[in-house]
C-alpha positions in Angstrom: -0.1 0.5 0.6 1.0 3.1 -1.2 0.1 6.8 0.5 -0.9 9.5 -1.0 1.2 13.0 -0.5 -0.7 13.5 2.7 1.3 11.3 4.0 0.8 7.8 6.0 -1.1 9.8 9.2 -3.8 11.6 10.4 -3.8 14.8 9.6 -4.8 14.9 14.2 -1.3 12.9 14.6 0.1 15.8 16.6 2.9 14.7 16.0 2.9 11.1 17.0 3.9 9.1 13.8 3.2 5.2 14.3 0.5 2.5 13.6 -2.3 4.1 15.8 -2.3 7.5 13.8 -2.4 6.3 10.2 -5.0 7.8 8.6 -8.5 6.5 8.5 -8.1 5.3 4.7 -4.8 3.9 5.4 -6.5 1.8 8.3 -10.1 0.8 6.1 -8.3 -0.8 3.7 -5.8 -2.5 5.5 -8.6 -4.2 7.4 -10.5 -5.1 4.7 -7.3 -6.9 3.2 -6.8 -8.7 6.5 -10.3 -9.9 6.6 -9.7 -11.5 3.3 -6.7 -13.6 4.1 -4.5 -11.0 3.1 -0.5 -9.2 4.8 -1.0 -5.2 4.3 1.8 -3.2 4.4 1.9 0.0 4.1 5.2 1.6 3.3 6.0 5.1 5.2 7.5 6.4 1.3 7.4 10.2 3.5 8.7 9.5 7.3 11.6 8.5 7.2 12.8 11.0 5.0 11.4 14.0 7.0 8.4 14.6 6.2 5.8 12.4 8.2 2.7 15.0 8.3 2.8 14.9 4.2 2.0 17.6 2.1 -0.8 20.3 1.5 -2.1 20.7 -1.6 -0.6 23.0 -4.5 2.2 22.1 -2.8 3.6 19.5 -6.1 6.7 22.0 -7.5 8.7 22.4 -3.6 8.5 18.6 -2.3 12.2 17.0 -2.5 13.8 14.7 -5.3 13.9 12.6 -2.5 10.4 11.3 -2.7 10.3 11.5 -6.4 7.4 9.6 -7.2 8.8 7.8 -10.4 12.5 7.1 -9.8 12.3 6.9 -6.3 8.8 5.3 -4.4 9.3 2.4 -7.2 12.9 1.7 -5.2 10.0 1.6 -2.2 7.9 -0.6 -3.7 9.8 -3.7 -4.5 12.0 -3.1 -0.9 8.1 -3.8 0.3 8.3 -6.6 -2.2 11.1 -8.4 -1.1 10.3 -7.8 2.6 6.9 -9.6 1.4 8.7 -12.2 -0.1 11.2 -13.2 2.7 7.7 -13.9 4.6 6.8 -17.8 5.6 2.5 -16.2 6.1 3.2 -14.9 2.6 2.8 -16.3 -1.5 6.1 -14.6 -3.0 4.0 -15.4 -6.0 0.8 -13.6 -5.1 1.6 -10.3 -3.9 -0.2 -6.9 -5.3 -0.1 -3.1 -5.0 -2.6 -0.6 -3.8 -1.5 3.1 -4.3 -3.3 6.6 -3.5 -2.7 10.3 -5.5 1.2 10.5 -5.4 1.4 6.5 -4.4 -1.0 5.8 -7.2 1.4 7.3 -9.4 4.5 5.6 -7.6 2.4 2.6 -8.3 2.1 3.4 -11.8 6.3 4.0 -12.0 6.6 0.5 -10.4 4.9 -1.6 -12.9 6.4 0.1 -15.8 8.2 -1.6 -18.0 10.7 0.8 -18.0 14.6 0.8 -20.1 17.7 -0.9 -18.2 19.0 2.7 -18.2 16.4 4.7 -16.6 17.2 5.9 -13.2 16.0 3.6 -11.1 14.9 1.1 -13.0 13.8 -2.3 -11.5 12.8 -5.1 -14.3 10.3 -7.6 -13.1 7.5 -9.7 -14.4 4.5 -10.7 -12.9 5.7 -13.7 -10.7 9.2 -12.3 -9.8 8.0 -8.7 -9.5 3.6 -7.0 -8.1 1.0 -10.1 -9.6 -0.9 -6.6 -10.3 -2.0 -3.6 -9.1 -4.5 -0.8 -8.3 -4.3 3.5 -8.5 -6.3 5.4 -7.4 -6.8 8.8 -8.1 -3.1 8.8 -9.2 -1.4 11.4 -11.6 -0.4 10.4 -14.4 1.8 13.4 -15.9 5.0 10.9 -14.3 7.3 13.8 -15.1 7.1 13.0 -18.3 9.1 9.9 -18.5 6.8 8.0 -19.8 6.1 10.4 -22.9 7.0 8.0 -25.8 4.5 5.0 -23.9 4.0 3.4 -21.2 3.4 -0.1 -21.1 3.1 -2.7 -17.3 4.4 -5.6 -17.5 1.3 -7.2 -14.9 -2.6 -6.4 -15.2 -3.2 -2.6 -13.7 -6.8 -1.1 -12.7 -6.9 2.6 -11.9 -10.3 4.4 -10.3 -10.7 7.8 -10.3 -14.0 10.6 -10.0 -14.1 12.3 -13.0 -14.7 15.0 -11.1 -10.8 15.0 -9.7 -9.7 18.5 -8.7 -6.3 17.4 -8.1 -5.8 15.5 -10.9 -6.8 15.0 -14.8 -9.2 12.3 -15.2 -7.9 13.4 -19.0 -5.1 12.8 -18.8 -4.9 9.9 -17.6 -7.6 8.2 -19.8 -4.8 9.3 -22.5 -2.1 7.4 -21.2 -4.5 4.6 -20.5 -5.6 4.4 -23.9 -2.3 5.0 -26.1 -0.7 2.1 -23.1 -3.7 0.0 -23.9 -2.8 0.9 -27.7 0.5 -0.6 -27.2 -0.7 -4.4 -25.7 -0.8 -2.6 -22.0 -3.4 -4.5 -19.7 -4.8 -1.5 -18.5 -8.5 -0.4 -17.7 -9.5 2.5 -16.3 -13.3 3.1 -14.5 -14.2 6.6 -13.7 -16.9 7.7 -11.4 -20.0 9.8 -12.0 -19.3 13.2 -9.2 -16.9 11.4 -7.8 -13.6 13.6 -6.1 -10.5 13.3 -5.3 -9.7 11.1 -2.1 -13.4 9.6 -3.0 -12.7 6.6 -0.7 -12.2 8.6 2.1 -14.3 7.3 5.3 -14.2 10.7 6.7 -17.5 12.7 7.0 -16.3 15.4 4.4 -15.3 13.3 1.1 -18.7 10.8 2.4 -21.0 13.9 2.6 -20.8 13.7 -1.2 -23.2 11.0 -3.3 -20.7 10.2 -6.2 -18.2 9.9 -3.3 -20.3 7.4 -1.6 -21.0 5.2 -4.6 -17.8 5.0 -6.0 -16.1 3.9 -2.3 -18.7 1.8 -2.0 -18.2 0.3 -6.2 -14.6 0.6 -5.4 -14.3 -1.5 -2.1 -15.8 -4.9 -4.3 -14.1 -4.6 -7.5 -10.4 -3.8 -6.0 -11.3 -7.3 -4.0 -12.8 -9.1 -6.2 -9.9 -8.3 -9.2 -7.1 -9.3 -6.9 -8.8 -12.6 -6.4 -9.1 -12.7 -10.0 -5.5 -12.4 -10.9 -4.5 -14.6 -8.1 -6.5 -17.0 -9.6 -4.8 -17.4 -12.8 -1.7 -19.9 -13.3 1.3 -18.6 -14.0 
């Protein structure tokens, strides 16, 4: 699980950054996966680098290069993969990835078939890498890295609201369309009237009807997609 630009923790953490102050969304999804028999791990990509509180909206250009979602955060994802593969209670060829917003962008970058000379490049397959992935409302510009084409090495599904006020649904639709034309197993689902952070269980986001419907659907569709992918023999 790869958090977004707000970081892994609640806005009410008040300087205490540990498992007890994880955001509501991350707790909700972690409990869902655990209830289905998964081992869920949330990777804190910001805290160890000095930014546990995350970042506010409109701060993208001010974030340090050490948090680059295309060249750095994918290495965090593969560090988690290596750890999970070492555990006796985890199927080493059945590990899946989920990311939100900036973490959704990191998820897309993590799953890309990349050139060997690309900074942070890691070559994987559905058996040696992640089996599949979910990217929730990612920013799909990906720092211009995939302007010549984006192709994932394993299936990806993107979930996004068509009323997203932070990232561009149009840009993501274009990325997915071009990727599919190149043979990428990637699809995007747009939720009518849903905003950024539509699955945040907090009162503010869930006061929007489009978010309520999107959250309910995504929490059914995500496990169904992973179960389908894990049932496919490799």
